[in-house]
HTML snippet that shows the backbone in 3Dmol.js (N, CA, C, O; Angstrom):
<script src="https://3Dmol.org/build/3Dmol-min.js"></script>
<div id="view" style="width:600px;height:400px;position:relative"></div>
<script>
const pdb = `
ATOM      1  N   MET A   1    -110.077  21.087 209.193  1.00  0.00           N
ATOM      2  CA  MET A   1    -110.424  21.830 210.395  1.00  0.00           C
ATOM      3  C   MET A   1    -109.133  22.275 211.081  1.00  0.00           C
ATOM      4  O   MET A   1    -108.147  21.538 211.102  1.00  0.00           O
ATOM      5  N   SER A   2    -109.149  23.476 211.636  1.00  0.00           N
ATOM      6  CA  SER A   2    -107.986  24.046 212.296  1.00  0.00           C
ATOM      7  C   SER A   2    -107.739  23.376 213.648  1.00  0.00           C
ATOM      8  O   SER A   2    -108.678  22.915 214.298  1.00  0.00           O
ATOM      9  N   ASN A   3    -106.478  23.325 214.067  1.00  0.00           N
ATOM     10  CA  ASN A   3    -106.136  22.772 215.373  1.00  0.00           C
ATOM     11  C   ASN A   3    -106.203  23.821 216.471  1.00  0.00           C
ATOM     12  O   ASN A   3    -106.013  23.496 217.643  1.00  0.00           O
ATOM     13  N   ALA A   4    -106.472  25.083 216.113  1.00  0.00           N
ATOM     14  CA  ALA A   4    -106.559  26.153 217.106  1.00  0.00           C
ATOM     15  C   ALA A   4    -107.742  25.905 218.031  1.00  0.00           C
ATOM     16  O   ALA A   4    -108.807  25.473 217.590  1.00  0.00           O
ATOM     17  N   ALA A   5    -107.547  26.183 219.322  1.00  0.00           N
ATOM     18  CA  ALA A   5    -108.629  26.022 220.293  1.00  0.00           C
ATOM     19  C   ALA A   5    -109.693  27.074 220.030  1.00  0.00           C
ATOM     20  O   ALA A   5    -109.386  28.228 219.733  1.00  0.00           O
ATOM     21  N   LYS A   6    -110.950  26.656 220.144  1.00  0.00           N
ATOM     22  CA  LYS A   6    -112.079  27.553 219.914  1.00  0.00           C
ATOM     23  C   LYS A   6    -113.116  27.325 220.988  1.00  0.00           C
ATOM     24  O   LYS A   6    -113.083  26.322 221.702  1.00  0.00           O
ATOM     25  N   ALA A   7    -114.052  28.281 221.097  1.00  0.00           N
ATOM     26  CA  ALA A   7    -115.137  28.182 222.066  1.00  0.00           C
ATOM     27  C   ALA A   7    -116.421  28.717 221.461  1.00  0.00           C
ATOM     28  O   ALA A   7    -116.394  29.501 220.512  1.00  0.00           O
ATOM     29  N   VAL A   8    -117.550  28.286 222.020  1.00  0.00           N
ATOM     30  CA  VAL A   8    -118.872  28.780 221.644  1.00  0.00           C
ATOM     31  C   VAL A   8    -119.274  29.828 222.677  1.00  0.00           C
ATOM     32  O   VAL A   8    -119.200  29.579 223.880  1.00  0.00           O
ATOM     33  N   LEU A   9    -119.702  31.011 222.203  1.00  0.00           N
ATOM     34  CA  LEU A   9    -120.152  32.073 223.095  1.00  0.00           C
ATOM     35  C   LEU A   9    -121.659  31.996 223.274  1.00  0.00           C
ATOM     36  O   LEU A   9    -122.408  31.814 222.314  1.00  0.00           O
ATOM     37  N   GLU A  10    -122.085  32.137 224.514  1.00  0.00           N
ATOM     38  CA  GLU A  10    -123.506  32.051 224.857  1.00  0.00           C
ATOM     39  C   GLU A  10    -123.898  33.330 225.600  1.00  0.00           C
ATOM     40  O   GLU A  10    -123.187  33.766 226.506  1.00  0.00           O
ATOM     41  N   GLY A  11    -125.018  33.927 225.221  1.00  0.00           N
ATOM     42  CA  GLY A  11    -125.473  35.152 225.863  1.00  0.00           C
ATOM     43  C   GLY A  11    -124.776  36.366 225.297  1.00  0.00           C
ATOM     44  O   GLY A  11    -124.107  36.287 224.267  1.00  0.00           O
ATOM     45  N   GLY A  12    -124.935  37.497 225.976  1.00  0.00           N
ATOM     46  CA  GLY A  12    -124.338  38.734 225.518  1.00  0.00           C
ATOM     47  C   GLY A  12    -125.156  39.384 224.419  1.00  0.00           C
ATOM     48  O   GLY A  12    -126.285  38.968 224.160  1.00  0.00           O
ATOM     49  N   PRO A  13    -124.602  40.403 223.768  1.00  0.00           N
ATOM     50  CA  PRO A  13    -125.327  41.148 222.737  1.00  0.00           C
ATOM     51  C   PRO A  13    -125.691  40.282 221.537  1.00  0.00           C
ATOM     52  O   PRO A  13    -124.950  39.375 221.158  1.00  0.00           O
ATOM     53  N   ASP A  14    -126.840  40.579 220.953  1.00  0.00           N
ATOM     54  CA  ASP A  14    -127.286  39.840 219.764  1.00  0.00           C
ATOM     55  C   ASP A  14    -126.424  40.141 218.550  1.00  0.00           C
ATOM     56  O   ASP A  14    -126.389  39.346 217.611  1.00  0.00           O
ATOM     57  N   ASP A  15    -125.724  41.280 218.549  1.00  0.00           N
ATOM     58  CA  ASP A  15    -124.961  41.672 217.366  1.00  0.00           C
ATOM     59  C   ASP A  15    -123.477  41.281 217.426  1.00  0.00           C
ATOM     60  O   ASP A  15    -122.656  41.858 216.712  1.00  0.00           O
ATOM     61  N   LEU A  16    -123.133  40.309 218.270  1.00  0.00           N
ATOM     62  CA  LEU A  16    -121.750  39.811 218.239  1.00  0.00           C
ATOM     63  C   LEU A  16    -121.467  39.275 216.841  1.00  0.00           C
ATOM     64  O   LEU A  16    -122.289  38.541 216.292  1.00  0.00           O
ATOM     65  N   PRO A  17    -120.320  39.625 216.249  1.00  0.00           N
ATOM     66  CA  PRO A  17    -120.050  39.176 214.881  1.00  0.00           C
ATOM     67  C   PRO A  17    -119.844  37.666 214.760  1.00  0.00           C
ATOM     68  O   PRO A  17    -120.137  37.091 213.713  1.00  0.00           O
ATOM     69  N   GLU A  18    -119.351  37.024 215.802  1.00  0.00           N
ATOM     70  CA  GLU A  18    -119.091  35.577 215.766  1.00  0.00           C
ATOM     71  C   GLU A  18    -119.549  34.944 217.064  1.00  0.00           C
ATOM     72  O   GLU A  18    -119.449  35.555 218.128  1.00  0.00           O
ATOM     73  N   ARG A  19    -120.050  33.725 216.982  1.00  0.00           N
ATOM     74  CA  ARG A  19    -120.413  32.955 218.180  1.00  0.00           C
ATOM     75  C   ARG A  19    -119.437  31.814 218.430  1.00  0.00           C
ATOM     76  O   ARG A  19    -119.466  31.193 219.492  1.00  0.00           O
ATOM     77  N   ILE A  20    -118.572  31.534 217.455  1.00  0.00           N
ATOM     78  CA  ILE A  20    -117.473  30.581 217.641  1.00  0.00           C
ATOM     79  C   ILE A  20    -116.194  31.380 217.462  1.00  0.00           C
ATOM     80  O   ILE A  20    -115.941  31.938 216.394  1.00  0.00           O
ATOM     81  N   VAL A  21    -115.383  31.430 218.527  1.00  0.00           N
ATOM     82  CA  VAL A  21    -114.195  32.291 218.527  1.00  0.00           C
ATOM     83  C   VAL A  21    -112.955  31.507 218.960  1.00  0.00           C
ATOM     84  O   VAL A  21    -113.063  30.523 219.692  1.00  0.00           O
ATOM     85  N   PRO A  22    -111.775  31.946 218.507  1.00  0.00           N
ATOM     86  CA  PRO A  22    -110.543  31.315 218.978  1.00  0.00           C
ATOM     87  C   PRO A  22    -110.276  31.671 220.433  1.00  0.00           C
ATOM     88  O   PRO A  22    -110.622  32.764 220.882  1.00  0.00           O
ATOM     89  N   ILE A  23    -109.667  30.757 221.165  1.00  0.00           N
ATOM     90  CA  ILE A  23    -109.249  31.032 222.539  1.00  0.00           C
ATOM     91  C   ILE A  23    -107.752  30.761 222.637  1.00  0.00           C
ATOM     92  O   ILE A  23    -107.248  29.797 222.060  1.00  0.00           O
ATOM     93  N   THR A  24    -107.050  31.614 223.367  1.00  0.00           N
ATOM     94  CA  THR A  24    -105.603  31.441 223.489  1.00  0.00           C
ATOM     95  C   THR A  24    -105.234  30.637 224.730  1.00  0.00           C
ATOM     96  O   THR A  24    -104.258  29.887 224.721  1.00  0.00           O
ATOM     97  N   THR A  25    -106.016  30.794 225.797  1.00  0.00           N
ATOM     98  CA  THR A  25    -105.753  30.060 227.033  1.00  0.00           C
ATOM     99  C   THR A  25    -107.034  29.349 227.462  1.00  0.00           C
ATOM    100  O   THR A  25    -107.902  29.965 228.079  1.00  0.00           O
ATOM    101  N   PRO A  26    -107.164  28.057 227.142  1.00  0.00           N
ATOM    102  CA  PRO A  26    -108.380  27.337 227.530  1.00  0.00           C
ATOM    103  C   PRO A  26    -108.641  27.450 229.036  1.00  0.00           C
ATOM    104  O   PRO A  26    -107.736  27.273 229.851  1.00  0.00           O
ATOM    105  N   GLY A  27    -109.895  27.748 229.387  1.00  0.00           N
ATOM    106  CA  GLY A  27    -110.278  27.877 230.783  1.00  0.00           C
ATOM    107  C   GLY A  27    -110.171  29.277 231.340  1.00  0.00           C
ATOM    108  O   GLY A  27    -110.676  29.544 232.431  1.00  0.00           O
ATOM    109  N   ALA A  28    -109.515  30.196 230.606  1.00  0.00           N
ATOM    110  CA  ALA A  28    -109.405  31.589 231.053  1.00  0.00           C
ATOM    111  C   ALA A  28    -110.579  32.397 230.502  1.00  0.00           C
ATOM    112  O   ALA A  28    -111.151  32.042 229.472  1.00  0.00           O
ATOM    113  N   ASP A  29    -110.934  33.481 231.188  1.00  0.00           N
ATOM    114  CA  ASP A  29    -111.999  34.359 230.713  1.00  0.00           C
ATOM    115  C   ASP A  29    -111.636  34.929 229.346  1.00  0.00           C
ATOM    116  O   ASP A  29    -110.460  35.076 229.012  1.00  0.00           O
ATOM    117  N   LEU A  30    -112.675  35.249 228.552  1.00  0.00           N
ATOM    118  CA  LEU A  30    -112.485  35.868 227.237  1.00  0.00           C
ATOM    119  C   LEU A  30    -112.963  37.307 227.286  1.00  0.00           C
ATOM    120  O   LEU A  30    -113.896  37.635 228.020  1.00  0.00           O
ATOM    121  N   LYS A  31    -112.323  38.163 226.503  1.00  0.00           N
ATOM    122  CA  LYS A  31    -112.708  39.567 226.395  1.00  0.00           C
ATOM    123  C   LYS A  31    -112.815  39.873 224.904  1.00  0.00           C
ATOM    124  O   LYS A  31    -111.823  39.830 224.177  1.00  0.00           O
ATOM    125  N   ILE A  32    -114.047  40.186 224.452  1.00  0.00           N
ATOM    126  CA  ILE A  32    -114.317  40.437 223.041  1.00  0.00           C
ATOM    127  C   ILE A  32    -114.607  41.930 222.865  1.00  0.00           C
ATOM    128  O   ILE A  32    -115.501  42.468 223.518  1.00  0.00           O
ATOM    129  N   GLU A  33    -113.861  42.594 221.990  1.00  0.00           N
ATOM    130  CA  GLU A  33    -114.082  44.019 221.741  1.00  0.00           C
ATOM    131  C   GLU A  33    -115.323  44.202 220.883  1.00  0.00           C
ATOM    132  O   GLU A  33    -115.485  43.535 219.861  1.00  0.00           O
ATOM    133  N   LEU A  34    -116.206  45.120 221.308  1.00  0.00           N
ATOM    134  CA  LEU A  34    -117.427  45.405 220.561  1.00  0.00           C
ATOM    135  C   LEU A  34    -117.952  46.783 220.953  1.00  0.00           C
ATOM    136  O   LEU A  34    -118.089  47.087 222.138  1.00  0.00           O
ATOM    137  N   ARG A  35    -118.244  47.614 219.954  1.00  0.00           N
ATOM    138  CA  ARG A  35    -118.876  48.926 220.167  1.00  0.00           C
ATOM    139  C   ARG A  35    -118.259  49.739 221.304  1.00  0.00           C
ATOM    140  O   ARG A  35    -118.950  50.068 222.269  1.00  0.00           O
ATOM    141  N   ASN A  36    -116.992  50.062 221.206  1.00  0.00           N
ATOM    142  CA  ASN A  36    -116.293  50.896 222.189  1.00  0.00           C
ATOM    143  C   ASN A  36    -116.313  50.310 223.606  1.00  0.00           C
ATOM    144  O   ASN A  36    -116.357  51.044 224.594  1.00  0.00           O
ATOM    145  N   GLY A  37    -116.280  48.999 223.684  1.00  0.00           N
ATOM    146  CA  GLY A  37    -116.232  48.342 224.981  1.00  0.00           C
ATOM    147  C   GLY A  37    -115.801  46.895 224.815  1.00  0.00           C
ATOM    148  O   GLY A  37    -115.385  46.472 223.736  1.00  0.00           O
ATOM    149  N   TYR A  38    -115.907  46.159 225.889  1.00  0.00           N
ATOM    150  CA  TYR A  38    -115.548  44.741 225.876  1.00  0.00           C
ATOM    151  C   TYR A  38    -116.681  43.922 226.466  1.00  0.00           C
ATOM    152  O   TYR A  38    -117.269  44.293 227.482  1.00  0.00           O
ATOM    153  N   GLU A  39    -116.978  42.809 225.820  1.00  0.00           N
ATOM    154  CA  GLU A  39    -117.926  41.825 226.336  1.00  0.00           C
ATOM    155  C   GLU A  39    -117.089  40.725 226.980  1.00  0.00           C
ATOM    156  O   GLU A  39    -116.168  40.197 226.357  1.00  0.00           O
ATOM    157  N   HIS A  40    -117.405  40.385 228.214  1.00  0.00           N
ATOM    158  CA  HIS A  40    -116.631  39.405 228.969  1.00  0.00           C
ATOM    159  C   HIS A  40    -117.400  38.093 229.075  1.00  0.00           C
ATOM    160  O   HIS A  40    -118.592  38.075 229.382  1.00  0.00           O
ATOM    161  N   PHE A  41    -116.698  37.010 228.818  1.00  0.00           N
ATOM    162  CA  PHE A  41    -117.276  35.669 228.858  1.00  0.00           C
ATOM    163  C   PHE A  41    -116.439  34.783 229.770  1.00  0.00           C
ATOM    164  O   PHE A  41    -115.213  34.889 229.805  1.00  0.00           O
ATOM    165  N   ARG A  42    -117.125  33.901 230.515  1.00  0.00           N
ATOM    166  CA  ARG A  42    -116.449  32.962 231.419  1.00  0.00           C
ATOM    167  C   ARG A  42    -116.727  31.530 230.977  1.00  0.00           C
ATOM    168  O   ARG A  42    -117.800  31.243 230.447  1.00  0.00           O
ATOM    169  N   PRO A  43    -115.764  30.625 231.193  1.00  0.00           N
ATOM    170  CA  PRO A  43    -116.000  29.216 230.856  1.00  0.00           C
ATOM    171  C   PRO A  43    -117.070  28.626 231.769  1.00  0.00           C
ATOM    172  O   PRO A  43    -117.172  28.993 232.939  1.00  0.00           O
ATOM    173  N   THR A  44    -117.867  27.709 231.223  1.00  0.00           N
ATOM    174  CA  THR A  44    -118.972  27.115 231.990  1.00  0.00           C
ATOM    175  C   THR A  44    -118.691  25.694 232.445  1.00  0.00           C
ATOM    176  O   THR A  44    -119.343  25.211 233.370  1.00  0.00           O
ATOM    177  N   GLY A  45    -117.741  25.010 231.825  1.00  0.00           N
ATOM    178  CA  GLY A  45    -117.537  23.592 232.106  1.00  0.00           C
ATOM    179  C   GLY A  45    -118.398  22.710 231.210  1.00  0.00           C
ATOM    180  O   GLY A  45    -118.266  21.486 231.214  1.00  0.00           O
ATOM    181  N   ARG A  46    -119.291  23.352 230.436  1.00  0.00           N
ATOM    182  CA  ARG A  46    -120.135  22.610 229.490  1.00  0.00           C
ATOM    183  C   ARG A  46    -119.492  22.612 228.116  1.00  0.00           C
ATOM    184  O   ARG A  46    -118.592  23.405 227.839  1.00  0.00           O
ATOM    185  N   GLN A  47    -119.964  21.713 227.257  1.00  0.00           N
ATOM    186  CA  GLN A  47    -119.537  21.680 225.866  1.00  0.00           C
ATOM    187  C   GLN A  47    -120.773  21.658 224.982  1.00  0.00           C
ATOM    188  O   GLN A  47    -121.852  21.250 225.411  1.00  0.00           O
ATOM    189  N   ALA A  48    -120.603  22.106 223.730  1.00  0.00           N
ATOM    190  CA  ALA A  48    -121.705  22.133 222.772  1.00  0.00           C
ATOM    191  C   ALA A  48    -121.222  21.609 221.430  1.00  0.00           C
ATOM    192  O   ALA A  48    -120.073  21.819 221.041  1.00  0.00           O
ATOM    193  N   ASP A  49    -122.116  20.927 220.732  1.00  0.00           N
ATOM    194  CA  ASP A  49    -121.824  20.500 219.369  1.00  0.00           C
ATOM    195  C   ASP A  49    -121.936  21.716 218.453  1.00  0.00           C
ATOM    196  O   ASP A  49    -122.876  22.503 218.570  1.00  0.00           O
ATOM    197  N   SER A  50    -120.989  21.862 217.555  1.00  0.00           N
ATOM    198  CA  SER A  50    -120.991  22.981 216.618  1.00  0.00           C
ATOM    199  C   SER A  50    -120.553  22.464 215.256  1.00  0.00           C
ATOM    200  O   SER A  50    -120.103  21.323 215.147  1.00  0.00           O
ATOM    201  N   PRO A  51    -120.676  23.280 214.218  1.00  0.00           N
ATOM    202  CA  PRO A  51    -120.171  22.869 212.904  1.00  0.00           C
ATOM    203  C   PRO A  51    -118.667  22.575 212.923  1.00  0.00           C
ATOM    204  O   PRO A  51    -118.154  21.917 212.018  1.00  0.00           O
ATOM    205  N   GLN A  52    -117.963  23.058 213.949  1.00  0.00           N
ATOM    206  CA  GLN A  52    -116.517  22.841 214.054  1.00  0.00           C
ATOM    207  C   GLN A  52    -116.165  21.774 215.090  1.00  0.00           C
ATOM    208  O   GLN A  52    -115.017  21.670 215.521  1.00  0.00           O
ATOM    209  N   GLY A  53    -117.156  20.990 215.482  1.00  0.00           N
ATOM    210  CA  GLY A  53    -116.924  19.922 216.451  1.00  0.00           C
ATOM    211  C   GLY A  53    -117.444  20.304 217.826  1.00  0.00           C
ATOM    212  O   GLY A  53    -118.118  21.322 217.987  1.00  0.00           O
ATOM    213  N   ARG A  54    -117.128  19.489 218.803  1.00  0.00           N
ATOM    214  CA  ARG A  54    -117.556  19.730 220.182  1.00  0.00           C
ATOM    215  C   ARG A  54    -116.604  20.747 220.817  1.00  0.00           C
ATOM    216  O   ARG A  54    -115.393  20.533 220.869  1.00  0.00           O
ATOM    217  N   LEU A  55    -117.176  21.862 221.299  1.00  0.00           N
ATOM    218  CA  LEU A  55    -116.367  22.968 221.811  1.00  0.00           C
ATOM    219  C   LEU A  55    -116.834  23.372 223.208  1.00  0.00           C
ATOM    220  O   LEU A  55    -117.997  23.172 223.559  1.00  0.00           O
ATOM    221  N   PRO A  56    -115.924  23.941 224.005  1.00  0.00           N
ATOM    222  CA  PRO A  56    -116.328  24.452 225.318  1.00  0.00           C
ATOM    223  C   PRO A  56    -117.265  25.651 225.156  1.00  0.00           C
ATOM    224  O   PRO A  56    -117.162  26.412 224.193  1.00  0.00           O
ATOM    225  N   VAL A  57    -118.172  25.801 226.107  1.00  0.00           N
ATOM    226  CA  VAL A  57    -119.125  26.909 226.102  1.00  0.00           C
ATOM    227  C   VAL A  57    -118.675  27.969 227.113  1.00  0.00           C
ATOM    228  O   VAL A  57    -118.377  27.660 228.266  1.00  0.00           O
ATOM    229  N   TYR A  58    -118.635  29.210 226.658  1.00  0.00           N
ATOM    230  CA  TYR A  58    -118.339  30.353 227.513  1.00  0.00           C
ATOM    231  C   TYR A  58    -119.600  31.208 227.559  1.00  0.00           C
ATOM    232  O   TYR A  58    -120.225  31.450 226.526  1.00  0.00           O
ATOM    233  N   GLU A  59    -119.982  31.672 228.764  1.00  0.00           N
ATOM    234  CA  GLU A  59    -121.183  32.493 228.858  1.00  0.00           C
ATOM    235  C   GLU A  59    -120.841  33.920 229.238  1.00  0.00           C
ATOM    236  O   GLU A  59    -119.893  34.182 229.978  1.00  0.00           O
ATOM    237  N   TRP A  60    -121.649  34.844 228.704  1.00  0.00           N
ATOM    238  CA  TRP A  60    -121.465  36.272 228.953  1.00  0.00           C
ATOM    239  C   TRP A  60    -121.718  36.570 230.416  1.00  0.00           C
ATOM    240  O   TRP A  60    -122.617  35.987 231.021  1.00  0.00           O
ATOM    241  N   TRP A  61    -120.931  37.476 230.994  1.00  0.00           N
ATOM    242  CA  TRP A  61    -121.181  37.867 232.380  1.00  0.00           C
ATOM    243  C   TRP A  61    -121.102  39.366 232.625  1.00  0.00           C
ATOM    244  O   TRP A  61    -121.650  39.836 233.621  1.00  0.00           O
ATOM    245  N   GLU A  62    -120.437  40.150 231.753  1.00  0.00           N
ATOM    246  CA  GLU A  62    -120.455  41.596 231.937  1.00  0.00           C
ATOM    247  C   GLU A  62    -119.910  42.317 230.717  1.00  0.00           C
ATOM    248  O   GLU A  62    -119.282  41.724 229.841  1.00  0.00           O
ATOM    249  N   ARG A  63    -120.172  43.617 230.691  1.00  0.00           N
ATOM    250  CA  ARG A  63    -119.615  44.512 229.669  1.00  0.00           C
ATOM    251  C   ARG A  63    -118.859  45.618 230.382  1.00  0.00           C
ATOM    252  O   ARG A  63    -119.308  46.125 231.410  1.00  0.00           O
ATOM    253  N   THR A  64    -117.704  45.994 229.832  1.00  0.00           N
ATOM    254  CA  THR A  64    -116.980  47.153 230.337  1.00  0.00           C
ATOM    255  C   THR A  64    -116.778  48.120 229.171  1.00  0.00           C
ATOM    256  O   THR A  64    -116.635  47.699 228.023  1.00  0.00           O
ATOM    257  N   GLU A  65    -116.767  49.403 229.474  1.00  0.00           N
ATOM    258  CA  GLU A  65    -116.588  50.443 228.462  1.00  0.00           C
ATOM    259  C   GLU A  65    -115.117  50.827 228.357  1.00  0.00           C
ATOM    260  O   GLU A  65    -114.388  50.819 229.349  1.00  0.00           O
ATOM    261  N   MET A  66    -114.688  51.167 227.130  1.00  0.00           N
ATOM    262  CA  MET A  66    -113.335  51.674 226.931  1.00  0.00           C
ATOM    263  C   MET A  66    -113.278  53.121 227.412  1.00  0.00           C
ATOM    264  O   MET A  66    -114.258  53.853 227.275  1.00  0.00           O
ATOM    265  N   PRO A  67    -112.163  53.537 227.964  1.00  0.00           N
ATOM    266  CA  PRO A  67    -112.035  54.937 228.384  1.00  0.00           C
ATOM    267  C   PRO A  67    -112.096  55.881 227.179  1.00  0.00           C
ATOM    268  O   PRO A  67    -111.687  55.523 226.074  1.00  0.00           O
ATOM    269  N   GLY A  68    -112.593  57.045 227.403  1.00  0.00           N
ATOM    270  CA  GLY A  68    -112.544  58.077 226.380  1.00  0.00           C
ATOM    271  C   GLY A  68    -113.806  58.244 225.679  1.00  0.00           C
ATOM    272  O   GLY A  68    -113.909  59.085 224.786  1.00  0.00           O
TER     273      GLY A  68
END
`;
const viewer = $3Dmol.createViewer("view");
viewer.addModel(pdb, "pdb");
viewer.setStyle({}, {cartoon: {color: "spectrum"}});
viewer.zoomTo();
viewer.render();
</script>
């Protein structure tokens, strides 16, 4: 198993390619690029069991569109 920090994503679009993603700054908001925009996730303070161990849960809170 990798030592890289990861999180479980909850909510947001059904077509997100991954629900377990790497995080660079634990506790900071995440921004996932998808379909000419970004899906934004915030940490919840909760944890979930996953195939990769117990991970922090981030929940979806908004989408922003890319310019152009």
